[in-house]
All heavy atoms as an XYZ file, in Angstrom:
1002
protein
N      74.416    124.135     84.897
C      74.170    124.736     86.111
C      74.172    123.686     87.208
O      73.415    122.698     87.114
C      72.729    125.414     86.106
C      72.448    126.019     87.544
C      72.638    126.442     85.038
N      75.098    123.892     88.134
C      75.273    122.881     89.278
C      74.205    123.121     90.287
O      73.848    124.233     90.765
C      76.633    123.127     89.901
C      76.897    122.360     91.147
C      77.620    121.020     90.878
O      78.265    120.867     89.845
N      77.426    120.091     91.766
N      73.528    122.025     90.658
C      72.530    122.084     91.675
C      73.251    122.225     92.944
O      74.092    121.415     93.327
C      71.643    120.820     91.687
C      70.620    120.812     92.771
O      70.599    121.680     93.631
N      69.738    119.783     92.654
N      72.958    123.267     93.757
C      73.738    123.496     94.973
C      73.051    123.106     96.222
O      73.405    123.595     97.342
C      74.260    124.908     95.073
O      73.115    125.780     94.862
C      75.261    125.251     93.962
N      71.963    122.461     96.107
C      71.145    121.952     97.269
C      72.089    121.257     98.226
O      72.999    120.523     97.809
C      69.941    121.133     96.913
N      71.826    121.435     99.561
C      72.668    120.736    100.534
C      72.463    119.281    100.555
O      71.273    118.742    100.319
C      72.260    121.309    101.857
C      73.254    120.887    102.999
C      72.962    121.854    104.286
C      73.448    121.276    105.534
N      74.692    120.619    105.673
N      73.591    118.536    100.636
C      73.426    117.019    100.707
C      73.049    116.631    102.095
O      73.529    117.204    103.091
C      74.796    116.452    100.297
C      75.146    116.673     98.873
S      76.724    115.822     98.442
C      77.917    116.949     99.242
N      72.248    115.562    102.101
C      71.794    115.012    103.394
C      72.726    113.924    103.850
O      73.242    113.107    102.956
C      70.333    114.507    103.302
C      69.332    115.683    102.976
C      67.943    115.092    102.681
C      66.966    116.222    102.512
N      67.216    117.116    101.375
N      73.039    113.785    105.102
C      73.941    112.841    105.595
C      73.473    111.411    105.346
O      72.268    111.110    105.299
C      74.193    112.931    107.084
C      74.948    114.254    107.413
O      75.324    114.926    106.506
O      75.090    114.579    108.654
N      74.423    110.530    105.092
C      74.109    109.128    104.827
C      75.072    108.584    103.789
O      75.962    109.212    103.332
N      74.736    107.261    103.484
C      75.669    106.559    102.400
C      74.733    106.406    101.192
O      73.607    105.991    101.242
C      76.066    105.224    102.937
O      76.894    105.434    104.149
C      76.982    104.496    101.914
N      75.286    106.841    100.050
C      74.505    106.669     98.784
C      75.378    105.761     97.836
O      76.648    105.949     97.749
C      74.401    108.047     98.177
C      73.668    109.008     99.098
C      74.290    109.710    100.111
C      72.323    108.959     99.164
C      73.533    110.484    100.981
C      71.523    109.762    100.045
C      72.162    110.571    101.012
O      71.475    111.279    101.884
N      74.702    104.872     97.127
C      75.366    103.931     96.380
C      74.829    103.840     94.924
O      73.616    104.111     94.638
C      75.284    102.484     96.950
O      73.909    102.085     97.066
C      75.935    102.437     98.361
N      75.724    103.387     94.034
C      75.382    103.287     92.645
C      76.169    101.989     92.091
O      77.309    101.705     92.572
C      75.822    104.432     91.799
C      75.661    104.428     90.308
C      75.435    105.779     89.809
C      76.855    103.809     89.616
N      75.460    101.133     91.384
C      76.132     99.938     90.887
C      75.668     99.734     89.358
O      74.475     99.915     88.990
C      75.644     98.725     91.646
C      76.101     98.572     93.049
C      75.761     97.343     93.653
O      75.353     96.368     92.989
O      75.853     97.200     94.896
N      76.676     99.348     88.621
C      76.403     98.947     87.296
C      75.797     97.518     87.288
O      76.201     96.679     88.069
C      77.719     98.882     86.406
C      78.208    100.228     86.006
C      79.437    100.157     85.187
O      80.198     99.267     85.198
N      79.613    101.297     84.426
N      74.819     97.219     86.368
C      74.209     95.909     86.362
C      75.004     94.947     85.501
O      74.859     93.734     85.737
C      72.780     96.108     85.862
C      71.937     96.961     86.918
C      70.462     97.019     86.383
O      70.188     97.075     85.189
O      69.618     96.991     87.283
N      75.741     95.404     84.558
C      76.420     94.604     83.629
C      77.934     94.611     83.764
O      78.497     95.696     84.124
C      76.026     94.980     82.154
C      74.577     95.094     81.957
O      73.834     94.121     82.213
N      74.071     96.179     81.518
N      78.574     93.486     83.447
C      80.047     93.442     83.420
C      80.642     93.700     82.105
O      80.041     93.276     81.079
C      80.543     91.941     83.900
C      80.204     91.631     85.297
C      78.869     91.157     85.646
C      81.117     91.852     86.275
C      78.660     90.832     87.006
C      80.805     91.599     87.668
C      79.565     91.079     87.938
O      79.310     90.766     89.247
N      81.670     94.546     82.041
C      82.370     94.907     80.833
C      83.849     94.570     81.097
O      84.453     95.043     82.073
C      82.152     96.358     80.529
O      82.809     96.675     79.327
N      84.429     93.768     80.223
C      85.785     93.309     80.367
C      85.995     92.679     81.765
O      87.010     92.800     82.409
C      86.794     94.567     80.209
C      86.666     95.167     78.930
N      87.186     94.676     77.760
C      86.148     96.381     78.608
C      86.940     95.488     76.716
N      86.291     96.546     77.221
N      84.937     91.969     82.232
C      85.011     91.216     83.467
C      84.705     91.976     84.692
O      84.805     91.423     85.776
N      84.486     93.261     84.573
C      84.319     94.151     85.781
C      82.980     95.005     85.637
O      82.590     95.265     84.484
C      85.443     95.053     85.960
C      86.709     94.320     86.485
C      87.637     93.803     85.471
C      86.953     94.067     87.778
C      88.780     93.143     85.955
C      88.007     93.371     88.179
C      88.914     92.965     87.306
O      90.101     92.252     87.761
N      82.458     95.393     86.802
C      81.369     96.375     86.833
C      81.721     97.362     87.953
O      82.393     97.115     88.888
C      80.082     95.712     87.032
C      79.834     95.044     88.382
C      78.516     94.347     88.485
N      78.417     93.750     89.856
C      77.713     94.404     90.846
N      77.181     95.624     90.616
N      77.628     93.920     92.030
N      81.238     98.602     87.716
C      81.445     99.643     88.696
C      80.532     99.551     89.973
O      79.357     99.264     89.737
C      81.327    101.059     88.020
O      82.204    101.202     86.975
C      81.478    102.154     89.038
N      81.172     99.689     91.048
C      80.411     99.853     92.319
C      80.967    101.135     92.863
O      82.098    101.401     92.999
C      80.447     98.673     93.312
C      79.825     97.437     92.756
C      81.874     98.327     93.558
N      80.014    102.062     93.376
C      80.374    103.358     93.866
C      79.520    103.774     94.945
O      78.309    103.670     94.861
C      80.340    104.360     92.595
C      80.896    105.708     92.699
C      80.899    106.520     91.615
C      81.590    106.152     93.859
C      81.448    107.754     91.694
C      82.149    107.377     93.968
C      82.047    108.202     92.736
N      80.144    104.291     96.037
C      79.358    104.896     97.124
C      80.045    106.113     97.641
O      81.250    106.245     97.518
C      79.140    103.827     98.268
O      80.386    103.462     98.916
N      79.204    107.039     98.161
C      79.787    108.148     98.840
C      79.210    108.199    100.190
O      77.964    107.814    100.425
C      79.498    109.519     98.085
C      78.042    109.814     97.895
C      80.372    109.510     96.773
C      77.691    111.183     97.385
N      79.899    108.672    101.124
C      79.371    108.965    102.544
C      79.389    110.410    102.730
O      80.352    111.141    102.531
C      80.319    108.234    103.613
C      79.766    108.537    104.994
C      80.316    106.746    103.398
N      78.201    110.951    103.136
C      78.003    112.339    103.405
C      77.766    112.490    104.886
O      77.009    111.809    105.506
C      76.746    112.878    102.607
C      76.593    114.320    102.971
C      77.028    112.729    101.103
N      78.562    113.397    105.466
C      78.420    113.738    106.899
C      78.626    115.304    106.992
O      79.552    115.792    106.432
C      79.571    112.946    107.627
O      79.411    113.207    109.025
N      77.730    115.843    107.756
C      77.802    117.272    107.923
C      77.652    118.032    106.644
O      78.207    119.127    106.387
N      76.917    117.351    105.709
C      76.587    118.009    104.365
C      77.770    117.909    103.391
O      77.764    118.486    102.340
N      78.871    117.203    103.765
C      79.999    117.069    102.899
C      80.357    115.660    102.642
O      79.986    114.756    103.447
C      81.277    117.751    103.552
C      81.235    119.298    103.714
C      82.692    119.720    103.891
C      82.735    121.274    103.834
N      82.363    121.857    102.607
N      80.968    115.409    101.449
C      81.424    114.038    101.114
C      82.637    113.803    101.936
O      83.683    114.541    101.815
C      81.671    113.902     99.572
C      80.467    114.163     98.763
C      82.323    112.504     99.279
C      80.755    114.388     97.311
N      82.584    112.800    102.796
C      83.750    112.438    103.578
C      84.436    111.197    103.141
O      85.559    110.969    103.470
C      83.286    112.241    105.153
O      82.270    111.189    105.145
C      82.752    113.520    105.749
N      83.689    110.367    102.352
C      84.311    109.236    101.736
C      83.774    109.006    100.378
O      82.584    109.151    100.102
C      83.985    107.985    102.537
C      84.832    107.764    103.821
C      84.512    106.416    104.462
O      83.415    105.829    104.284
N      85.408    105.963    105.270
N      84.675    108.651     99.437
C      84.335    108.274     98.065
C      84.913    106.878     97.840
O      86.112    106.730     98.021
C      84.884    109.303     97.110
O      84.635    108.889     95.787
N      84.035    105.905     97.584
C      84.460    104.532     97.308
C      84.066    104.138     95.910
O      83.082    103.343     95.795
C      83.900    103.673     98.397
C      84.269    104.004     99.800
C      83.651    103.027    100.778
C      83.828    103.403    102.170
N      83.039    102.579    103.130
N      84.823    104.604     94.961
C      84.709    104.158     93.537
C      85.501    102.936     93.357
O      86.661    102.962     93.687
C      84.996    105.292     92.618
C      85.142    104.892     91.189
C      83.980    104.804     90.356
C      86.379    104.655     90.586
C      84.167    104.480     89.036
C      86.527    104.339     89.253
C      85.427    104.206     88.527
O      85.544    103.888     87.191
N      84.961    101.868     92.692
C      85.705    100.730     92.365
C      85.059     99.972     91.280
O      83.984    100.230     90.877
C      85.932     99.891     93.625
C      87.091     98.892     93.503
O      87.811     98.956     92.506
O      87.351     98.144     94.542
N      85.853     99.004     90.719
C      85.312     98.087     89.751
C      85.629     96.636     90.331
O      86.750     96.443     90.754
C      86.002     98.303     88.422
C      85.559     99.598     87.699
O      84.477     99.604     87.073
N      86.302    100.635     87.880
N      84.598     95.790     90.237
C      84.726     94.512     90.842
C      84.392     93.455     89.829
O      83.539     93.619     88.921
C      83.844     94.346     92.108
C      84.269     95.327     93.222
C      82.452     94.541     91.828
N      84.893     92.251     89.989
C      84.596     91.116     89.175
C      83.468     90.381     89.684
O      82.847     90.737     90.802
C      85.900     90.211     88.915
C      86.336     89.498     90.142
O      85.670     89.472     91.223
O      87.503     89.020     90.081
N      83.135     89.180     89.078
C      81.936     88.475     89.564
C      82.059     87.930     90.996
O      81.099     87.645     91.640
C      81.663     87.278     88.603
C      81.054     87.782     87.305
C      80.790     86.614     86.345
C      79.908     87.024     85.167
N      80.409     88.095     84.352
N      83.260     87.835     91.551
C      83.541     87.374     92.869
C      83.646     88.561     93.882
O      83.966     88.366     95.015
C      84.829     86.548     92.931
C      84.776     85.308     92.052
O      83.780     84.697     92.082
N      85.837     85.063     91.385
N      83.396     89.780     93.379
C      83.521     90.970     94.160
C      84.937     91.428     94.433
O      85.162     92.274     95.194
N      85.886     90.890     93.659
C      87.296     91.299     93.825
C      87.635     92.547     93.039
O      87.165     92.685     91.898
C      88.217     90.134     93.389
C      89.661     90.423     93.717
C      90.544     89.282     93.316
C      91.974     89.594     93.552
N      92.884     88.625     92.929
N      88.276     93.509     93.705
C      88.535     94.758     93.162
C      89.590     94.719     91.983
O      90.541     93.948     92.069
C      89.124     95.748     94.202
O      89.572     96.931     93.596
N      89.335     95.539     90.913
C      90.216     95.597     89.828
C      91.620     96.111     90.275
O      92.560     95.843     89.681
C      89.713     96.556     88.710
C      90.422     96.530     87.429
C      90.023     97.622     86.504
C      88.741     97.227     85.692
N      88.466     98.300     84.729
N      91.690     96.855     91.403
C      92.899     97.359     91.986
C      93.765     96.250     92.461
O      94.986     96.420     92.677
C      92.704     98.376     93.097
O      92.003     97.710     94.175
C      91.805     99.623     92.609
N      93.195     95.098     92.621
C      93.991     93.881     93.181
C      94.387     92.930     92.047
O      95.009     91.948     92.288
C      93.121     93.181     94.242
C      92.860     94.002     95.459
C      91.884     93.359     96.385
O      91.073     92.518     95.982
N      91.940     93.723     97.608
N      94.026     93.322     90.856
C      94.329     92.460     89.672
C      95.731     92.862     89.088
O      95.803     93.769     88.344
C      93.229     92.627     88.552
C      93.311     91.714     87.460
O      94.507     91.217     87.094
O      92.417     91.362     86.732
N      96.753     92.197     89.607
C      98.115     92.569     89.181
C      98.331     92.491     87.727
O      99.049     93.305     87.137
C      99.061     91.588     89.984
N      97.777     91.516     87.023
C      97.946     91.340     85.594
C      97.323     92.533     84.886
O      97.945     93.072     83.937
C      97.318     90.033     85.178
C      97.876     89.374     83.843
C      99.436     89.293     83.876
O      99.993     88.797     84.840
O      99.969     89.750     82.911
N      96.116     92.869     85.228
C      95.390     94.045     84.669
C      96.207     95.300     84.800
O      96.429     96.084     83.915
C      93.989     94.165     85.222
C      93.088     95.024     84.429
C      92.139     94.477     83.582
C      93.200     96.469     84.521
C      91.275     95.309     82.835
C      92.325     97.229     83.769
C      91.380     96.666     82.933
O      90.556     97.505     82.253
N      96.687     95.440     86.093
C      97.543     96.677     86.464
C      98.696     96.788     85.571
O      99.023     97.766     85.000
C      97.952     96.592     87.927
C      98.779     97.618     88.446
C      98.077     98.970     88.710
O      96.858     99.019     88.891
O      98.858     99.920     88.916
N      99.405     95.654     85.400
C     100.656     95.581     84.601
C     100.370     95.912     83.195
O     101.098     96.803     82.596
C     101.256     94.206     84.727
C     102.753     94.149     84.363
C     103.383     92.884     84.831
C     103.697     92.078     83.613
N     104.252     90.747     83.980
N      99.338     95.291     82.556
C      99.147     95.505     81.154
C      98.561     96.929     80.829
O      98.924     97.499     79.877
C      98.151     94.439     80.608
O      96.902     94.445     81.207
N      97.739     97.397     81.696
C      97.226     98.773     81.527
C      98.330     99.816     81.705
O      98.395    100.756     80.896
C      95.973     99.091     82.463
C      95.426    100.448     82.167
S      93.936    100.752     83.116
C      93.609    102.519     82.710
N      99.144     99.586     82.764
C     100.219    100.601     82.951
C     101.179    100.648     81.845
O     101.698    101.645     81.431
C     100.924    100.130     84.247
C     101.278    101.238     85.168
C     101.810    100.796     86.434
C     101.992    101.912     87.383
N     102.267    101.549     88.746
N     101.491     99.426     81.188
C     102.377     99.349     80.049
C     101.898    100.199     78.848
O     102.652    100.944     78.213
C     102.500     97.854     79.650
C     103.620     97.541     78.721
C     103.750     96.021     78.676
C     104.573     95.565     77.464
N     104.469     94.111     77.389
N     100.526    100.070     78.625
C      99.917    100.768     77.542
C      99.583    102.274     77.849
O      99.884    103.112     77.035
C      98.687    100.088     77.065
C      97.945    100.779     75.942
C      98.971     98.642     76.502
N      99.079    102.481     78.993
C      98.429    103.839     79.315
C      99.310    104.639     80.366
O      99.002    105.762     80.706
C      97.050    103.711     79.878
C      96.106    103.154     78.838
O      96.504    102.566     77.832
N      94.782    103.298     79.050
N     100.263    104.013     80.999
C     101.039    104.719     81.990
C     100.496    104.714     83.359
O     101.041    105.374     84.285
N      99.261    104.236     83.508
C      98.629    104.256     84.744
C      97.733    103.004     84.858
O      97.337    102.471     83.829
C      97.761    105.543     84.938
C      96.556    105.497     83.963
C      97.203    105.749     86.372
N      97.493    102.559     86.132
C      96.660    101.391     86.358
C      95.572    101.710     87.229
O      95.550    102.782     87.852
N      94.613    100.757     87.562
C      93.487    100.968     88.395
C      93.949    101.326     89.837
O      93.199    102.091     90.549
C      92.824     99.643     88.448
C      93.282     98.880     87.237
C      94.607     99.435     86.890
N      95.045    100.754     90.276
C      95.481    101.044     91.630
C      95.776    102.545     91.823
O      95.340    103.089     92.857
C      96.826    100.299     91.930
C      97.044    100.039     93.408
C      98.324     99.245     93.600
C      98.056     97.747     93.490
N      99.102     96.896     93.949
N      96.318    103.241     90.855
C      96.616    104.625     90.977
C      95.338    105.511     90.652
O      95.013    106.374     91.438
C      97.653    105.049     90.017
C      99.074    104.424     90.294
C      99.197    102.991     89.796
O      98.503    102.688     88.795
O     100.029    102.290     90.323
N      94.718    105.262     89.508
C      93.650    106.109     89.060
C      92.411    106.078     90.100
O      91.791    107.037     90.262
C      93.264    106.010     87.600
C      92.477    104.834     87.188
C      91.120    104.621     87.566
C      93.027    103.831     86.356
C      90.452    103.544     87.148
C      92.387    102.787     85.910
C      91.043    102.617     86.280
O      90.356    101.468     85.870
N      92.154    104.932     90.578
C      91.016    104.750     91.488
C      91.205    105.564     92.749
O      90.286    106.364     93.174
C      90.792    103.273     91.896
O      90.571    102.466     90.761
C      89.669    103.082     92.860
N      92.426    105.577     93.237
C      92.688    106.338     94.479
C      92.603    107.852     94.169
O      92.075    108.677     94.828
C      94.105    105.945     95.027
C      94.456    106.785     96.339
C      95.720    106.334     96.870
C      96.150    107.118     98.103
N      95.323    108.108     98.725
N      93.276    108.228     93.006
C      93.250    109.680     92.648
C      91.795    110.183     92.483
O      91.512    111.284     92.947
C      93.965    109.779     91.233
C      95.416    109.952     91.357
C      96.037    110.326     89.999
C      97.585    110.369     90.098
N      98.217    110.480     88.851
N      90.978    109.445     91.873
C      89.563    109.958     91.595
C      88.856    110.052     92.927
O      88.204    111.051     93.199
C      88.823    108.970     90.650
C      89.342    108.926     89.210
C      88.782    107.840     88.402
C      89.069    110.331     88.547
N      88.970    109.014     93.764
C      88.283    109.065     95.061
C      88.715    110.239     95.962
O      88.025    110.905     96.498
C      88.475    107.727     95.835
C      87.520    106.632     95.313
O      86.401    106.891     95.019
N      88.051    105.455     95.114
N      90.161    110.455     95.951
C      90.659    111.491     96.784
C      90.237    112.857     96.277
O      89.875    113.798     97.001
C      92.244    111.378     96.776
C      92.752    110.220     97.562
O      91.924    109.564     98.268
O      93.933    109.941     97.510
N      90.191    112.913     94.871
C      89.815    114.287     94.261
C      88.451    114.686     94.596
O      88.111    115.850     94.885
C      90.076    114.187     92.822
N      87.474    113.666     94.626
C      86.096    114.058     94.939
C      85.946    114.532     96.353
O      85.207    115.489     96.612
C      85.099    112.895     94.609
C      83.641    113.145     94.832
C      83.169    114.228     93.883
C      82.804    111.857     94.658
N      86.605    113.880     97.301
C      86.488    114.274     98.692
C      87.151    115.719     98.800
O      86.642    116.522     99.585
C      87.212    113.253     99.640
C      87.270    113.786    101.067
C      86.450    111.912     99.621
N      88.197    115.945     98.132
C      88.863    117.224     98.238
C      88.029    118.376     97.662
O      87.905    119.461     98.260
C      90.287    117.133     97.527
C      91.076    118.343     97.704
C      92.386    118.256     97.039
C      93.177    119.520     97.096
N      94.250    119.596     96.050
N      87.574    118.147     96.363
C      86.886    119.234     95.668
C      85.333    119.307     95.963
O      84.767    120.382     95.889
C      86.898    119.066     94.156
O      86.289    117.829     93.767
C      88.412    118.989     93.649
N      84.752    118.193     96.412
C      83.293    118.092     96.684
C      82.473    118.354     95.323
O      81.257    118.291     95.452
C      82.850    119.159     97.732
C      83.523    118.917     99.106
C      82.983    117.695     99.789
O      81.820    117.491     99.929
N      83.934    116.856    100.255
N      83.175    118.501     94.236
C      82.372    118.769     92.981
C      82.946    117.922     91.813
O      84.042    118.027     91.459
C      82.627    120.228     92.610
C      81.934    121.191     93.604
C      82.169    122.669     93.158
C      81.607    123.519     94.206
N      82.439    124.553     94.588
N      82.129    116.950     91.327
C      82.619    116.133     90.236
C      83.205    116.859     89.054
O      84.197    116.429     88.455
C      81.340    115.363     89.828
C      80.496    115.367     90.994
C      80.800    116.661     91.684
N      82.637    118.023     88.720
C      83.040    118.891     87.652
C      84.530    119.298     87.807
O      85.248    119.680     86.812
C      82.218    120.063     87.367
N      84.981    119.391     89.057
C      86.362    119.821     89.413
C      87.327    118.683     89.504
O      88.546    118.944     89.772
C      86.338    120.703     90.602
C      85.617    122.027     90.354
C      85.646    122.934     91.574
O      86.343    122.675     92.519
O      84.778    123.871     91.581
N      86.834    117.512     89.295
C      87.753    116.321     89.423
C      88.457    116.209     88.041
O      87.860    116.145     86.987
C      86.982    114.992     89.710
C      87.867    113.767     89.547
C      86.362    114.996     91.114
N      89.804    116.212     88.112
C      90.592    116.143     86.880
C      90.521    114.736     86.330
O      90.642    113.769     87.068
C      92.009    116.530     87.181
C      92.237    117.994     87.499
O      91.361    118.787     87.004
O      93.183    118.295     88.240
N      90.441    114.693     85.042
C      90.479    113.449     84.294
C      91.880    112.892     84.440
O      92.860    113.608     84.325
C      90.153    113.574     82.779
C      90.458    112.354     81.957
C      88.712    113.944     82.617
N      92.027    111.652     84.857
C      93.334    111.064     85.059
C      93.914    110.557     83.666
O      93.254    109.822     82.935
C      93.355    109.814     86.025
C      94.694    109.152     86.135
C      92.806    110.188     87.372
N      95.026    111.120     83.313
C      95.677    110.873     81.970
C      95.933    109.302     81.896
O      96.434    108.772     82.832
C      96.966    111.640     81.958
O      97.598    111.347     80.602
N      95.378    108.675     80.781
C      95.587    107.283     80.645
C      94.408    106.508     81.165
O      94.290    105.331     80.844
N      93.522    107.170     81.856
C      92.264    106.528     82.387
C      91.064    107.414     82.067
O      90.232    107.657     83.010
C      92.402    106.198     83.870
N      90.984    107.893     80.881
C      89.960    108.843     80.445
C      88.511    108.260     80.644
O      87.630    108.870     81.215
C      90.136    109.322     79.024
O      91.489    109.824     78.950
C      89.189    110.427     78.664
N      88.339    107.040     80.107
C      87.013    106.458     80.200
C      86.550    106.282     81.642
O      85.421    106.604     82.010
C      86.980    105.071     79.478
C      87.004    105.244     77.991
O      86.822    106.378     77.463
O      87.213    104.186     77.268
N      87.455    105.746     82.417
C      87.117    105.566     83.895
C      86.930    106.860     84.569
O      85.999    107.066     85.372
C      88.285    104.742     84.649
O      88.439    103.454     84.077
N      87.674    107.889     84.226
C      87.479    109.249     84.806
C      86.124    109.828     84.518
O      85.373    110.332     85.288
C      88.601    110.176     84.344
O      89.836    109.745     84.801
N      85.765    109.681     83.114
C      84.468    110.174     82.699
C      83.329    109.485     83.367
O      82.327    110.105     83.782
C      84.319    110.002     81.147
C      85.255    110.947     80.382
O      85.827    111.939     81.049
O      85.462    110.727     79.215
N      83.418    108.160     83.510
C      82.390    107.386     84.199
C      82.271    107.806     85.651
O      81.196    107.981     86.196
C      82.740    105.815     84.126
O      82.744    105.467     82.784
C      81.781    104.987     84.885
N      83.458    107.978     86.283
C      83.487    108.422     87.688
C      82.740    109.739     87.823
O      81.871    109.849     88.724
C      84.934    108.572     88.137
C      85.136    109.077     89.597
C      85.119    108.248     90.605
C      85.125    110.484     89.791
C      85.265    108.724     91.940
C      85.288    110.945     91.036
C      85.329    110.066     92.150
N      83.006    110.712     87.024
C      82.450    112.019     87.144
C      80.929    111.950     86.891
O      80.158    112.516     87.675
C      83.094    113.015     86.097
C      84.621    113.243     86.615
C      82.291    114.288     86.055
C      85.472    113.922     85.555
N      80.490    111.225     85.879
C      79.042    111.082     85.629
C      78.320    110.374     86.699
O      77.299    110.902     87.183
C      78.886    110.204     84.362
C      77.514    109.870     83.890
C      76.894    111.128     83.251
C      77.587    108.806     82.827
N      78.927    109.299     87.330
C      78.253    108.643     88.415
C      78.339    109.512     89.708
O      77.331    109.391     90.566
C      78.860    107.261     88.609
C      78.589    106.229     87.511
C      79.340    105.108     87.495
C      77.640    106.522     86.563
C      79.073    104.098     86.463
C      77.361    105.606     85.568
C      78.066    104.320     85.555
O      77.776    103.474     84.530
N      79.391    110.209     89.935
C      79.509    111.023     91.189
C      78.417    112.021     91.110
O      77.778    112.373     92.131
C      80.871    111.698     91.234
N      78.083    112.616     89.931
C      76.967    113.649     89.827
C      75.650    112.977     90.230
O      74.866    113.615     90.961
C      76.835    114.084     88.367
C      77.954    115.031     87.862
C      77.896    116.472     88.403
O      77.019    116.830     89.229
O      78.779    117.158     87.944
N      75.384    111.729     89.802
C      74.178    111.010     90.127
C      74.047    110.782     91.680
O      73.012    110.942     92.265
C      74.018    109.730     89.343
C      73.895    109.929     87.860
C      73.729    108.653     87.162
O      72.989    107.753     87.587
N      74.477    108.491     86.020
N      75.192    110.429     92.312
C      75.179    110.129     93.700
C      74.994    111.465     94.432
O      74.276    111.455     95.457
C      76.587    109.541     94.158
C      76.722    108.064     93.676
C      78.125    107.540     93.925
C      75.797    107.197     94.545
N      75.553    112.573     94.042
C      75.313    113.833     94.603
C      73.877    114.298     94.536
O      73.262    114.739     95.476
C      76.284    114.924     94.177
C      77.640    114.632     94.721
C      75.868    116.341     94.511
C      78.793    115.447     94.101
N      73.272    114.040     93.373
C      71.837    114.302     93.205
C      71.034    113.519     94.186
O      70.079    114.044     94.821
C      71.384    114.024     91.755
C      71.899    115.085     90.809
O      72.302    116.159     91.174
N      71.934    114.708     89.539
N      71.384    112.240     94.372
C      70.631    111.386     95.327
C      70.899    111.886     96.787
O      69.894    111.960     97.568
C      71.119    109.960     95.265
N      72.044    112.364     97.122
C      72.311    112.834     98.389
C      71.611    114.177     98.680
O      71.119    114.444     99.809
C      73.850    113.054     98.606
N      71.403    114.956     97.711
C      70.730    116.243     97.788
C      69.203    115.950     98.109
O      68.519    116.665     98.820
C      70.872    117.104     96.580
C      72.272    117.711     96.546
C      72.602    118.391     95.186
O      71.990    118.034     94.190
N      73.479    119.393     95.252
N      68.694    114.897     97.410
C      67.336    114.461     97.654
C      67.189    113.563     98.934
O      66.066    113.352     99.295
C      66.824    113.777     96.395
N      68.336    113.121     99.468
C      68.192    112.253    100.586
C      67.725    110.858    100.162
O      67.214    110.153    101.014
N      67.846    110.511     98.943
C      67.380    109.212     98.390
C      68.440    108.137     98.543
O      69.383    108.093     97.745
C      66.958    109.412     97.030
C      66.324    108.148     96.438
O      66.302    107.052     97.066
N      65.830    108.219     95.243
N      68.245    107.244     99.516
C      69.329    106.294     99.730
C      69.087    104.924     98.978
O      69.823    103.982     99.113
C      69.483    105.968    101.272
C      70.028    107.175    101.964
C      70.083    106.966    103.438
C      70.515    108.195    104.169
N      70.159    108.282    105.493
N      68.092    104.925     98.156
C      67.820    103.696     97.315
C      68.985    103.553     96.396
O      69.361    104.531     95.640
C      66.518    103.828     96.498
O      65.456    104.224     97.395
C      66.220    102.621     95.703
N      69.607    102.407     96.346
C      70.799    102.212     95.489
C      70.410    102.405     94.030
O      69.345    102.071     93.602
C      71.162    100.728     95.712
C      70.653    100.444     97.038
C      69.349    101.238     97.209
N      71.309    103.189     93.341
C      71.030    103.501     91.927
C      71.600    102.339     91.126
O      72.752    101.911     91.273
C      71.812    104.808     91.523
C      71.247    105.971     92.313
C      71.638    105.086     89.989
C      72.157    107.146     92.293
N      70.808    101.858     90.206
C      71.231    100.696     89.335
C      71.381    101.359     87.880
O      70.481    102.026     87.363
C      70.061     99.650     89.215
C      69.835     98.920     90.535
C      70.911     98.010     90.880
C      70.492     97.173     92.064
N      71.695     96.507     92.759
N      72.541    101.118     87.339
C      72.850    101.641     86.004
C      72.992    100.449     84.954
O      73.773     99.529     85.228
C      74.161    102.450     86.021
C      74.557    102.942     84.627
C      74.097    103.592     87.068
N      72.130    100.526     84.004
C      72.207     99.464     82.938
C      73.232     99.968     81.986
O      72.988    100.615     81.000
C      70.852     99.309     82.299
O      70.909     98.293     81.354
N      74.525     99.612     82.270
C      75.672    100.104     81.441
C      75.806     99.337     80.048
O      75.410     98.118     79.956
C      76.964     99.969     82.289
C      77.131     98.606     82.793
O      76.334     98.152     83.513
N      78.344     98.086     82.704
N      76.372     99.986     79.171
C      76.680     99.452     77.839
C      77.846     98.447     77.924
O      78.832     98.726     78.614
C      76.951    100.497     76.887
C      75.739    101.470     76.634
C      77.404     99.917     75.482
C      76.118    102.712     75.891
N      77.732     97.302     77.327
C      78.814     96.427     77.357
C      79.389     96.220     75.958
O      78.574     95.969     75.019
C      78.400     94.934     77.848
C      79.550     93.920     77.830
C      77.843     95.019     79.319
N      80.674     96.568     75.835
C      81.225     96.525     74.504
C      81.806     95.051     74.168
O      82.148     94.370     75.033
C      82.411     97.544     74.423
C      81.867     98.928     74.589
C      81.961     99.520     75.785
C      81.295     99.651     73.525
C      81.455    100.762     76.022
C      80.792    100.931     73.675
C      80.875    101.516     74.912
O      80.426    102.802     75.112
N      81.888     94.707     72.993
C      82.295     93.398     72.560
C      83.795     93.269     73.000
O      84.509     94.211     73.015
C      82.189     93.168     71.067
N      84.073     92.125     73.595
C      85.445     91.867     74.096
C      86.332     91.106     73.151
O      85.816     90.301     72.386
C      85.381     91.143     75.487
C      84.531     91.997     76.434
C      84.661     91.506     77.892
O      85.531     90.776     78.219
O      83.870     91.975     78.629
């Protein structure tokens, strides 16, 4: 059951506390007029550099999965702004884990927006052996 409470205007953020494969998720949404007007999902390294700018990562992931962070990050962000509902965001083929994480975290951000809670959400994410 989707909570349909109206979202309160503002910026809501979520950050993973741990790095996995050298990156952690940082995600924010901007709500204006009760709607998500911006979705900024990304993964950053210890220097704050986006995974979308990692040409080597892009190349190797694209070779194996047919898609890289540059494409799937934009697709996910655009889809959330368009649909306004994480459950309606399509999983990007070749980026299933990232898509699932995006959808899960988007739900948490929307819950925060409905409550008007702008305290950044900290997620203690699981780190898999590299």
